[in-house]
CHARMM-style PDB file with segment names, atoms N, HN, CA, C and O in Angstrom:
ATOM      1  N   MET     1       0.848  -1.152   0.000  1.00  0.00      PROA
ATOM      2  CA  MET     1       0.000   0.000   0.000  1.00  0.00      PROA
ATOM      3  C   MET     1       0.907   1.232   0.000  1.00  0.00      PROA
ATOM      4  O   MET     1       1.946   1.249   0.660  1.00  0.00      PROA
ATOM      5  N   LYS     2       0.504   2.257  -0.744  1.00  0.00      PROA
ATOM      6  HN  LYS     2      -0.340   2.243  -1.281  1.00  0.00      PROA
ATOM      7  CA  LYS     2       1.243   3.514  -0.787  1.00  0.00      PROA
ATOM      8  C   LYS     2       0.462   4.569  -0.016  1.00  0.00      PROA
ATOM      9  O   LYS     2      -0.745   4.724  -0.206  1.00  0.00      PROA
ATOM     10  N   ILE     3       1.165   5.300   0.864  1.00  0.00      PROA
ATOM     11  HN  ILE     3       2.145   5.174   1.018  1.00  0.00      PROA
ATOM     12  CA  ILE     3       0.547   6.333   1.679  1.00  0.00      PROA
ATOM     13  C   ILE     3       1.169   7.674   1.310  1.00  0.00      PROA
ATOM     14  O   ILE     3       2.377   7.869   1.449  1.00  0.00      PROA
ATOM     15  N   LEU     4       0.342   8.585   0.844  1.00  0.00      PROA
ATOM     16  HN  LEU     4      -0.639   8.427   0.731  1.00  0.00      PROA
ATOM     17  CA  LEU     4       0.791   9.920   0.476  1.00  0.00      PROA
ATOM     18  C   LEU     4       1.261  10.660   1.719  1.00  0.00      PROA
ATOM     19  O   LEU     4       0.545  10.714   2.720  1.00  0.00      PROA
ATOM     20  N   THR     5       2.468  11.235   1.661  1.00  0.00      PROA
ATOM     21  HN  THR     5       3.049  11.191   0.848  1.00  0.00      PROA
ATOM     22  CA  THR     5       3.000  11.965   2.810  1.00  0.00      PROA
ATOM     23  C   THR     5       3.129  13.461   2.548  1.00  0.00      PROA
ATOM     24  O   THR     5       3.149  14.249   3.493  1.00  0.00      PROA
ATOM     25  N   SER     6       3.215  13.866   1.284  1.00  0.00      PROA
ATOM     26  HN  SER     6       3.198  13.226   0.516  1.00  0.00      PROA
ATOM     27  CA  SER     6       3.221  15.297   0.967  1.00  0.00      PROA
ATOM     28  C   SER     6       2.981  15.482  -0.527  1.00  0.00      PROA
ATOM     29  O   SER     6       3.176  14.567  -1.327  1.00  0.00      PROA
ATOM     30  N   PHE     7       2.548  16.702  -0.884  1.00  0.00      PROA
ATOM     31  HN  PHE     7       2.389  17.446  -0.234  1.00  0.00      PROA
ATOM     32  CA  PHE     7       2.417  17.038  -2.298  1.00  0.00      PROA
ATOM     33  C   PHE     7       2.511  18.540  -2.468  1.00  0.00      PROA
ATOM     34  O   PHE     7       2.294  19.301  -1.524  1.00  0.00      PROA
ATOM     35  N   SER     8       2.836  18.959  -3.676  1.00  0.00      PROA
ATOM     36  HN  SER     8       3.013  18.342  -4.443  1.00  0.00      PROA
ATOM     37  CA  SER     8       2.855  20.384  -4.002  1.00  0.00      PROA
ATOM     38  C   SER     8       2.566  20.545  -5.481  1.00  0.00      PROA
ATOM     39  O   SER     8       2.797  19.643  -6.286  1.00  0.00      PROA
ATOM     40  N   VAL     9       2.055  21.717  -5.814  1.00  0.00      PROA
ATOM     41  HN  VAL     9       1.867  22.450  -5.160  1.00  0.00      PROA
ATOM     42  CA  VAL     9       1.806  22.075  -7.204  1.00  0.00      PROA
ATOM     43  C   VAL     9       2.722  23.249  -7.517  1.00  0.00      PROA
ATOM     44  O   VAL     9       2.723  24.250  -6.801  1.00  0.00      PROA
ATOM     45  N   ILE    10       3.497  23.128  -8.580  1.00  0.00      PROA
ATOM     46  HN  ILE    10       3.496  22.315  -9.162  1.00  0.00      PROA
ATOM     47  CA  ILE    10       4.479  24.135  -8.933  1.00  0.00      PROA
ATOM     48  C   ILE    10       4.148  24.709 -10.303  1.00  0.00      PROA
ATOM     49  O   ILE    10       3.940  23.972 -11.266  1.00  0.00      PROA
ATOM     50  N   LYS    11       4.103  26.048 -10.378  1.00  0.00      PROA
ATOM     51  HN  LYS    11       4.272  26.648  -9.595  1.00  0.00      PROA
ATOM     52  CA  LYS    11       3.909  26.713 -11.672  1.00  0.00      PROA
ATOM     53  C   LYS    11       5.238  26.705 -12.408  1.00  0.00      PROA
ATOM     54  O   LYS    11       6.247  27.185 -11.889  1.00  0.00      PROA
ATOM     55  N   MET    12       5.237  26.159 -13.621  1.00  0.00      PROA
ATOM     56  HN  MET    12       4.418  25.770 -14.043  1.00  0.00      PROA
ATOM     57  CA  MET    12       6.438  26.135 -14.450  1.00  0.00      PROA
ATOM     58  C   MET    12       6.083  26.693 -15.822  1.00  0.00      PROA
ATOM     59  O   MET    12       4.904  26.827 -16.150  1.00  0.00      PROA
ATOM     60  N   SER    13       7.083  27.014 -16.617  1.00  0.00      PROA
ATOM     61  HN  SER    13       8.040  26.905 -16.350  1.00  0.00      PROA
ATOM     62  CA  SER    13       6.804  27.552 -17.950  1.00  0.00      PROA
ATOM     63  C   SER    13       6.059  26.536 -18.813  1.00  0.00      PROA
ATOM     64  O   SER    13       5.305  26.927 -19.704  1.00  0.00      PROA
ATOM     65  N   GLU    14       6.252  25.265 -18.570  1.00  0.00      PROA
ATOM     66  HN  GLU    14       6.865  24.948 -17.846  1.00  0.00      PROA
ATOM     67  CA  GLU    14       5.578  24.208 -19.335  1.00  0.00      PROA
ATOM     68  C   GLU    14       4.150  23.955 -18.862  1.00  0.00      PROA
ATOM     69  O   GLU    14       3.365  23.324 -19.571  1.00  0.00      PROA
ATOM     70  N   GLY    15       3.807  24.442 -17.672  1.00  0.00      PROA
ATOM     71  HN  GLY    15       4.444  24.954 -17.096  1.00  0.00      PROA
ATOM     72  CA  GLY    15       2.484  24.212 -17.095  1.00  0.00      PROA
ATOM     73  C   GLY    15       2.602  23.900 -15.617  1.00  0.00      PROA
ATOM     74  O   GLY    15       3.637  24.152 -15.001  1.00  0.00      PROA
ATOM     75  N   LEU    16       1.548  23.355 -15.055  1.00  0.00      PROA
ATOM     76  HN  LEU    16       0.707  23.150 -15.555  1.00  0.00      PROA
ATOM     77  CA  LEU    16       1.539  23.001 -13.636  1.00  0.00      PROA
ATOM     78  C   LEU    16       2.151  21.617 -13.440  1.00  0.00      PROA
ATOM     79  O   LEU    16       1.837  20.673 -14.164  1.00  0.00      PROA
ATOM     80  N   ARG    17       3.023  21.521 -12.456  1.00  0.00      PROA
ATOM     81  HN  ARG    17       3.279  22.288 -11.868  1.00  0.00      PROA
ATOM     82  CA  ARG    17       3.673  20.244 -12.145  1.00  0.00      PROA
ATOM     83  C   ARG    17       3.239  19.818 -10.748  1.00  0.00      PROA
ATOM     84  O   ARG    17       3.308  20.599  -9.799  1.00  0.00      PROA
ATOM     85  N   LEU    18       2.798  18.583 -10.636  1.00  0.00      PROA
ATOM     86  HN  LEU    18       2.742  17.949 -11.407  1.00  0.00      PROA
ATOM     87  CA  LEU    18       2.410  17.994  -9.361  1.00  0.00      PROA
ATOM     88  C   LEU    18       3.567  17.133  -8.862  1.00  0.00      PROA
ATOM     89  O   LEU    18       3.968  16.177  -9.526  1.00  0.00      PROA
ATOM     90  N   SER    19       4.094  17.472  -7.705  1.00  0.00      PROA
ATOM     91  HN  SER    19       3.768  18.248  -7.165  1.00  0.00      PROA
ATOM     92  CA  SER    19       5.154  16.683  -7.077  1.00  0.00      PROA
ATOM     93  C   SER    19       4.590  16.081  -5.802  1.00  0.00      PROA
ATOM     94  O   SER    19       3.851  16.739  -5.069  1.00  0.00      PROA
ATOM     95  N   TYR    20       4.935  14.842  -5.544  1.00  0.00      PROA
ATOM     96  HN  TYR    20       5.535  14.307  -6.140  1.00  0.00      PROA
ATOM     97  CA  TYR    20       4.403  14.182  -4.356  1.00  0.00      PROA
ATOM     98  C   TYR    20       5.404  13.182  -3.802  1.00  0.00      PROA
ATOM     99  O   TYR    20       6.289  12.688  -4.500  1.00  0.00      PROA
ATOM    100  N   THR    21       5.224  12.905  -2.513  1.00  0.00      PROA
ATOM    101  HN  THR    21       4.504  13.306  -1.945  1.00  0.00      PROA
ATOM    102  CA  THR    21       6.074  11.967  -1.796  1.00  0.00      PROA
ATOM    103  C   THR    21       5.174  10.960  -1.093  1.00  0.00      PROA
ATOM    104  O   THR    21       4.108  11.309  -0.586  1.00  0.00      PROA
ATOM    105  N   TYR    22       5.618   9.707  -1.069  1.00  0.00      PROA
ATOM    106  HN  TYR    22       6.484   9.424  -1.481  1.00  0.00      PROA
ATOM    107  CA  TYR    22       4.833   8.680  -0.391  1.00  0.00      PROA
ATOM    108  C   TYR    22       5.738   7.643   0.247  1.00  0.00      PROA
ATOM    109  O   TYR    22       6.922   7.536  -0.074  1.00  0.00      PROA
ATOM    110  N   THR    23       5.149   6.882   1.160  1.00  0.00      PROA
ATOM    111  HN  THR    23       4.187   6.969   1.421  1.00  0.00      PROA
ATOM    112  CA  THR    23       5.807   5.738   1.777  1.00  0.00      PROA
ATOM    113  C   THR    23       5.037   4.494   1.369  1.00  0.00      PROA
ATOM    114  O   THR    23       3.807   4.478   1.391  1.00  0.00      PROA
ATOM    115  N   GLU    24       5.764   3.460   0.999  1.00  0.00      PROA
ATOM    116  HN  GLU    24       6.764   3.473   0.981  1.00  0.00      PROA
ATOM    117  CA  GLU    24       5.133   2.189   0.621  1.00  0.00      PROA
ATOM    118  C   GLU    24       5.261   1.210   1.788  1.00  0.00      PROA
ATOM    119  O   GLU    24       6.345   1.013   2.338  1.00  0.00      PROA
ATOM    120  N   ILE    25       4.136   0.606   2.151  1.00  0.00      PROA
ATOM    121  HN  ILE    25       3.255   0.766   1.704  1.00  0.00      PROA
ATOM    122  CA  ILE    25       4.078  -0.310   3.292  1.00  0.00      PROA
ATOM    123  C   ILE    25       3.570  -1.668   2.814  1.00  0.00      PROA
ATOM    124  O   ILE    25       2.623  -1.741   2.031  1.00  0.00      PROA
ATOM    125  N   ASN    26       4.202  -2.745   3.289  1.00  0.00      PROA
ATOM    126  HN  ASN    26       4.972  -2.686   3.925  1.00  0.00      PROA
ATOM    127  CA  ASN    26       3.754  -4.080   2.880  1.00  0.00      PROA
ATOM    128  C   ASN    26       2.581  -4.546   3.733  1.00  0.00      PROA
ATOM    129  O   ASN    26       2.125  -3.818   4.615  1.00  0.00      PROA
ATOM    130  N   GLU    27       2.093  -5.754   3.474  1.00  0.00      PROA
ATOM    131  HN  GLU    27       2.464  -6.346   2.758  1.00  0.00      PROA
ATOM    132  CA  GLU    27       0.902  -6.268   4.162  1.00  0.00      PROA
ATOM    133  C   GLU    27       1.126  -6.512   5.654  1.00  0.00      PROA
ATOM    134  O   GLU    27       0.164  -6.671   6.405  1.00  0.00      PROA
ATOM    135  N   ASP    28       2.396  -6.542   6.091  1.00  0.00      PROA
ATOM    136  HN  ASP    28       3.178  -6.413   5.481  1.00  0.00      PROA
ATOM    137  CA  ASP    28       2.708  -6.706   7.513  1.00  0.00      PROA
ATOM    138  C   ASP    28       2.862  -5.369   8.234  1.00  0.00      PROA
ATOM    139  O   ASP    28       3.138  -5.336   9.433  1.00  0.00      PROA
ATOM    140  N   GLY    29       2.684  -4.274   7.509  1.00  0.00      PROA
ATOM    141  HN  GLY    29       2.459  -4.301   6.535  1.00  0.00      PROA
ATOM    142  CA  GLY    29       2.812  -2.955   8.108  1.00  0.00      PROA
ATOM    143  C   GLY    29       4.234  -2.428   8.153  1.00  0.00      PROA
ATOM    144  O   GLY    29       4.513  -1.436   8.826  1.00  0.00      PROA
ATOM    145  N   VAL    30       5.130  -3.087   7.439  1.00  0.00      PROA
ATOM    146  HN  VAL    30       4.903  -3.893   6.892  1.00  0.00      PROA
ATOM    147  CA  VAL    30       6.526  -2.669   7.418  1.00  0.00      PROA
ATOM    148  C   VAL    30       6.751  -1.732   6.234  1.00  0.00      PROA
ATOM    149  O   VAL    30       6.348  -2.028   5.110  1.00  0.00      PROA
ATOM    150  N   ALA    31       7.396  -0.604   6.499  1.00  0.00      PROA
ATOM    151  HN  ALA    31       7.724  -0.363   7.413  1.00  0.00      PROA
ATOM    152  CA  ALA    31       7.721   0.330   5.422  1.00  0.00      PROA
ATOM    153  C   ALA    31       8.820  -0.280   4.561  1.00  0.00      PROA
ATOM    154  O   ALA    31       9.904  -0.595   5.053  1.00  0.00      PROA
ATOM    155  N   ILE    32       8.535  -0.444   3.278  1.00  0.00      PROA
ATOM    156  HN  ILE    32       7.655  -0.188   2.878  1.00  0.00      PROA
ATOM    157  CA  ILE    32       9.529  -1.028   2.375  1.00  0.00      PROA
ATOM    158  C   ILE    32      10.173   0.026   1.478  1.00  0.00      PROA
ATOM    159  O   ILE    32      11.256  -0.203   0.940  1.00  0.00      PROA
ATOM    160  N   ASN    33       9.531   1.164   1.312  1.00  0.00      PROA
ATOM    161  HN  ASN    33       8.652   1.350   1.749  1.00  0.00      PROA
ATOM    162  CA  ASN    33      10.097   2.304   0.587  1.00  0.00      PROA
ATOM    163  C   ASN    33       9.670   3.569   1.308  1.00  0.00      PROA
ATOM    164  O   ASN    33       8.477   3.841   1.441  1.00  0.00      PROA
ATOM    165  N   ASN    34      10.639   4.340   1.771  1.00  0.00      PROA
ATOM    166  HN  ASN    34      11.608   4.119   1.663  1.00  0.00      PROA
ATOM    167  CA  ASN    34      10.349   5.596   2.465  1.00  0.00      PROA
ATOM    168  C   ASN    34      10.696   6.780   1.584  1.00  0.00      PROA
ATOM    169  O   ASN    34      11.663   6.745   0.823  1.00  0.00      PROA
ATOM    170  N   ASN    35       9.896   7.826   1.696  1.00  0.00      PROA
ATOM    171  HN  ASN    35       9.110   7.855   2.314  1.00  0.00      PROA
ATOM    172  CA  ASN    35      10.193   9.099   1.055  1.00  0.00      PROA
ATOM    173  C   ASN    35      10.398   8.963  -0.459  1.00  0.00      PROA
ATOM    174  O   ASN    35      11.314   9.565  -1.018  1.00  0.00      PROA
ATOM    175  N   VAL    36       9.559   8.184  -1.109  1.00  0.00      PROA
ATOM    176  HN  VAL    36       8.815   7.695  -0.654  1.00  0.00      PROA
ATOM    177  CA  VAL    36       9.623   8.043  -2.565  1.00  0.00      PROA
ATOM    178  C   VAL    36       9.058   9.317  -3.177  1.00  0.00      PROA
ATOM    179  O   VAL    36       7.956   9.742  -2.831  1.00  0.00      PROA
ATOM    180  N   GLN    37       9.811   9.924  -4.083  1.00  0.00      PROA
ATOM    181  HN  GLN    37      10.707   9.579  -4.364  1.00  0.00      PROA
ATOM    182  CA  GLN    37       9.395  11.185  -4.691  1.00  0.00      PROA
ATOM    183  C   GLN    37       9.125  10.986  -6.173  1.00  0.00      PROA
ATOM    184  O   GLN    37       9.910  10.358  -6.883  1.00  0.00      PROA
ATOM    185  N   GLU    38       8.005  11.531  -6.629  1.00  0.00      PROA
ATOM    186  HN  GLU    38       7.367  12.041  -6.053  1.00  0.00      PROA
ATOM    187  CA  GLU    38       7.644  11.478  -8.041  1.00  0.00      PROA
ATOM    188  C   GLU    38       7.007  12.802  -8.422  1.00  0.00      PROA
ATOM    189  O   GLU    38       6.538  13.548  -7.562  1.00  0.00      PROA
ATOM    190  N   SER    39       6.992  13.086  -9.711  1.00  0.00      PROA
ATOM    191  HN  SER    39       7.373  12.480 -10.410  1.00  0.00      PROA
ATOM    192  CA  SER    39       6.296  14.282 -10.182  1.00  0.00      PROA
ATOM    193  C   SER    39       5.861  14.062 -11.617  1.00  0.00      PROA
ATOM    194  O   SER    39       6.418  13.236 -12.340  1.00  0.00      PROA
ATOM    195  N   ARG    40       4.856  14.818 -12.007  1.00  0.00      PROA
ATOM    196  HN  ARG    40       4.403  15.489 -11.420  1.00  0.00      PROA
ATOM    197  CA  ARG    40       4.336  14.761 -13.368  1.00  0.00      PROA
ATOM    198  C   ARG    40       3.579  16.041 -13.651  1.00  0.00      PROA
ATOM    199  O   ARG    40       3.130  16.731 -12.736  1.00  0.00      PROA
ATOM    200  N   PHE    41       3.442  16.349 -14.932  1.00  0.00      PROA
ATOM    201  HN  PHE    41       3.806  15.788 -15.675  1.00  0.00      PROA
ATOM    202  CA  PHE    41       2.683  17.531 -15.317  1.00  0.00      PROA
ATOM    203  C   PHE    41       1.195  17.239 -15.248  1.00  0.00      PROA
ATOM    204  O   PHE    41       0.749  16.132 -15.547  1.00  0.00      PROA
ATOM    205  N   ILE    42       0.434  18.250 -14.850  1.00  0.00      PROA
ATOM    206  HN  ILE    42       0.796  19.149 -14.607  1.00  0.00      PROA
ATOM    207  CA  ILE    42      -1.018  18.119 -14.757  1.00  0.00      PROA
ATOM    208  C   ILE    42      -1.602  18.362 -16.141  1.00  0.00      PROA
ATOM    209  O   ILE    42      -1.432  19.442 -16.707  1.00  0.00      PROA
ATOM    210  N   VAL    43      -2.286  17.366 -16.687  1.00  0.00      PROA
ATOM    211  HN  VAL    43      -2.423  16.489 -16.227  1.00  0.00      PROA
ATOM    212  CA  VAL    43      -2.880  17.489 -18.024  1.00  0.00      PROA
ATOM    213  C   VAL    43      -4.404  17.436 -17.989  1.00  0.00      PROA
ATOM    214  O   VAL    43      -5.050  17.822 -18.962  1.00  0.00      PROA
ATOM    215  N   GLN    44      -4.986  16.970 -16.900  1.00  0.00      PROA
ATOM    216  HN  GLN    44      -4.461  16.656 -16.109  1.00  0.00      PROA
ATOM    217  CA  GLN    44      -6.439  16.878 -16.773  1.00  0.00      PROA
ATOM    218  C   GLN    44      -7.007  18.254 -16.413  1.00  0.00      PROA
ATOM    219  O   GLN    44      -6.555  18.891 -15.462  1.00  0.00      PROA
ATOM    220  N   ASP    45      -8.003  18.703 -17.187  1.00  0.00      PROA
ATOM    221  HN  ASP    45      -8.370  18.185 -17.960  1.00  0.00      PROA
ATOM    222  CA  ASP    45      -8.600  20.019 -16.959  1.00  0.00      PROA
ATOM    223  C   ASP    45      -9.169  20.164 -15.553  1.00  0.00      PROA
ATOM    224  O   ASP    45      -8.998  21.208 -14.923  1.00  0.00      PROA
ATOM    225  N   GLU    46      -9.837  19.141 -15.059  1.00  0.00      PROA
ATOM    226  HN  GLU    46      -9.976  18.294 -15.571  1.00  0.00      PROA
ATOM    227  CA  GLU    46     -10.442  19.211 -13.723  1.00  0.00      PROA
ATOM    228  C   GLU    46      -9.375  19.422 -12.647  1.00  0.00      PROA
ATOM    229  O   GLU    46      -9.567  20.215 -11.725  1.00  0.00      PROA
ATOM    230  N   LEU    47      -8.260  18.715 -12.767  1.00  0.00      PROA
ATOM    231  HN  LEU    47      -8.105  18.071 -13.516  1.00  0.00      PROA
ATOM    232  CA  LEU    47      -7.182  18.860 -11.790  1.00  0.00      PROA
ATOM    233  C   LEU    47      -6.495  20.215 -11.929  1.00  0.00      PROA
ATOM    234  O   LEU    47      -6.099  20.813 -10.928  1.00  0.00      PROA
ATOM    235  N   LYS    48      -6.349  20.706 -13.162  1.00  0.00      PROA
ATOM    236  HN  LYS    48      -6.670  20.220 -13.975  1.00  0.00      PROA
ATOM    237  CA  LYS    48      -5.797  22.055 -13.372  1.00  0.00      PROA
ATOM    238  C   LYS    48      -6.668  23.096 -12.683  1.00  0.00      PROA
ATOM    239  O   LYS    48      -6.159  23.979 -11.994  1.00  0.00      PROA
ATOM    240  N   ASN    49      -7.974  22.992 -12.867  1.00  0.00      PROA
ATOM    241  HN  ASN    49      -8.387  22.274 -13.427  1.00  0.00      PROA
ATOM    242  CA  ASN    49      -8.899  23.942 -12.245  1.00  0.00      PROA
ATOM    243  C   ASN    49      -8.825  23.880 -10.724  1.00  0.00      PROA
ATOM    244  O   ASN    49      -8.807  24.916 -10.059  1.00  0.00      PROA
ATOM    245  N   SER    50      -8.781  22.678 -10.176  1.00  0.00      PROA
ATOM    246  HN  SER    50      -8.795  21.837 -10.716  1.00  0.00      PROA
ATOM    247  CA  SER    50      -8.691  22.522  -8.718  1.00  0.00      PROA
ATOM    248  C   SER    50      -7.390  23.125  -8.190  1.00  0.00      PROA
ATOM    249  O   SER    50      -7.392  23.807  -7.165  1.00  0.00      PROA
ATOM    250  N   SER    51      -6.295  22.880  -8.878  1.00  0.00      PROA
ATOM    251  HN  SER    51      -6.294  22.326  -9.710  1.00  0.00      PROA
ATOM    252  CA  SER    51      -4.998  23.420  -8.469  1.00  0.00      PROA
ATOM    253  C   SER    51      -5.004  24.938  -8.521  1.00  0.00      PROA
ATOM    254  O   SER    51      -4.514  25.597  -7.604  1.00  0.00      PROA
ATOM    255  N   ASN    52      -5.554  25.491  -9.589  1.00  0.00      PROA
ATOM    256  HN  ASN    52      -5.952  24.956 -10.334  1.00  0.00      PROA
ATOM    257  CA  ASN    52      -5.634  26.946  -9.717  1.00  0.00      PROA
ATOM    258  C   ASN    52      -6.507  27.553  -8.628  1.00  0.00      PROA
ATOM    259  O   ASN    52      -6.195  28.626  -8.112  1.00  0.00      PROA
ATOM    260  N   ASN    53      -7.597  26.879  -8.273  1.00  0.00      PROA
ATOM    261  HN  ASN    53      -7.851  26.007  -8.692  1.00  0.00      PROA
ATOM    262  CA  ASN    53      -8.466  27.366  -7.197  1.00  0.00      PROA
ATOM    263  C   ASN    53      -7.728  27.414  -5.865  1.00  0.00      PROA
ATOM    264  O   ASN    53      -7.877  28.374  -5.109  1.00  0.00      PROA
ATOM    265  N   ILE    54      -6.943  26.397  -5.577  1.00  0.00      PROA
ATOM    266  HN  ILE    54      -6.823  25.618  -6.191  1.00  0.00      PROA
ATOM    267  CA  ILE    54      -6.170  26.371  -4.328  1.00  0.00      PROA
ATOM    268  C   ILE    54      -5.132  27.488  -4.331  1.00  0.00      PROA
ATOM    269  O   ILE    54      -4.973  28.182  -3.327  1.00  0.00      PROA
ATOM    270  N   MET    55      -4.425  27.671  -5.445  1.00  0.00      PROA
ATOM    271  HN  MET    55      -4.554  27.107  -6.260  1.00  0.00      PROA
ATOM    272  CA  MET    55      -3.420  28.728  -5.520  1.00  0.00      PROA
ATOM    273  C   MET    55      -4.059  30.108  -5.381  1.00  0.00      PROA
ATOM    274  O   MET    55      -3.504  30.979  -4.710  1.00  0.00      PROA
ATOM    275  N   THR    56      -5.212  30.317  -6.003  1.00  0.00      PROA
ATOM    276  HN  THR    56      -5.663  29.609  -6.547  1.00  0.00      PROA
ATOM    277  CA  THR    56      -5.921  31.590  -5.893  1.00  0.00      PROA
ATOM    278  C   THR    56      -6.359  31.837  -4.456  1.00  0.00      PROA
ATOM    279  O   THR    56      -6.249  32.959  -3.960  1.00  0.00      PROA
ATOM    280  N   TYR    57      -6.847  30.818  -3.792  1.00  0.00      PROA
ATOM    281  HN  TYR    57      -6.936  29.907  -4.195  1.00  0.00      PROA
ATOM    282  CA  TYR    57      -7.247  30.945  -2.386  1.00  0.00      PROA
ATOM    283  C   TYR    57      -6.059  31.385  -1.528  1.00  0.00      PROA
ATOM    284  O   TYR    57      -6.180  32.295  -0.709  1.00  0.00      PROA
ATOM    285  N   ILE    58      -4.923  30.737  -1.722  1.00  0.00      PROA
ATOM    286  HN  ILE    58      -4.824  29.998  -2.388  1.00  0.00      PROA
ATOM    287  CA  ILE    58      -3.726  31.085  -0.947  1.00  0.00      PROA
ATOM    288  C   ILE    58      -3.318  32.531  -1.220  1.00  0.00      PROA
ATOM    289  O   ILE    58      -3.028  33.286  -0.293  1.00  0.00      PROA
ATOM    290  N   GLU    59      -3.298  32.912  -2.499  1.00  0.00      PROA
ATOM    291  HN  GLU    59      -3.534  32.299  -3.252  1.00  0.00      PROA
ATOM    292  CA  GLU    59      -2.913  34.281  -2.856  1.00  0.00      PROA
ATOM    293  C   GLU    59      -3.857  35.307  -2.229  1.00  0.00      PROA
ATOM    294  O   GLU    59      -3.402  36.330  -1.717  1.00  0.00      PROA
ATOM    295  N   ASN    60      -5.156  35.048  -2.264  1.00  0.00      PROA
ATOM    296  HN  ASN    60      -5.526  34.218  -2.680  1.00  0.00      PROA
ATOM    297  CA  ASN    60      -6.146  36.003  -1.759  1.00  0.00      PROA
ATOM    298  C   ASN    60      -6.238  36.058  -0.241  1.00  0.00      PROA
ATOM    299  O   ASN    60      -6.571  37.102   0.320  1.00  0.00      PROA
ATOM    300  N   ASN    61      -5.949  34.954   0.424  1.00  0.00      PROA
ATOM    301  HN  ASN    61      -5.678  34.106  -0.033  1.00  0.00      PROA
ATOM    302  CA  ASN    61      -6.153  34.891   1.868  1.00  0.00      PROA
ATOM    303  C   ASN    61      -4.880  34.937   2.710  1.00  0.00      PROA
ATOM    304  O   ASN    61      -4.936  35.281   3.891  1.00  0.00      PROA
ATOM    305  N   PHE    62      -3.760  34.602   2.133  1.00  0.00      PROA
ATOM    306  HN  PHE    62      -3.715  34.322   1.174  1.00  0.00      PROA
ATOM    307  CA  PHE    62      -2.533  34.542   2.922  1.00  0.00      PROA
ATOM    308  C   PHE    62      -1.429  35.460   2.415  1.00  0.00      PROA
ATOM    309  O   PHE    62      -0.470  35.722   3.141  1.00  0.00      PROA
ATOM    310  N   LEU    63      -1.543  35.950   1.194  1.00  0.00      PROA
ATOM    311  HN  LEU    63      -2.322  35.737   0.604  1.00  0.00      PROA
ATOM    312  CA  LEU    63      -0.452  36.736   0.622  1.00  0.00      PROA
ATOM    313  C   LEU    63      -0.793  38.207   0.431  1.00  0.00      PROA
ATOM    314  O   LEU    63      -0.057  38.931  -0.239  1.00  0.00      PROA
ATOM    315  N   LYS    64      -1.890  38.651   1.008  1.00  0.00      PROA
ATOM    316  HN  LYS    64      -2.488  38.063   1.553  1.00  0.00      PROA
ATOM    317  CA  LYS    64      -2.270  40.067   0.889  1.00  0.00      PROA
ATOM    318  C   LYS    64      -2.096  40.776   2.198  1.00  0.00      PROA
ATOM    319  OT1 LYS    64      -2.365  41.973   2.292  1.00  0.00      PROA
TER     320      LYS     64
END
């Protein structure tokens, strides 16, 4: 099983990039992979919209 431990959305010239970290645990509850990092570009419109909404919220509520 993979457990998400962190994620971020980064604005890049190519588009939005989703980076995330997870820990993989086996059926006995033992961590077999810690702090695995992956990233990919966001291509789904729904996910782009959700990411933009979160960034807009942060800008309007925490950066003013």
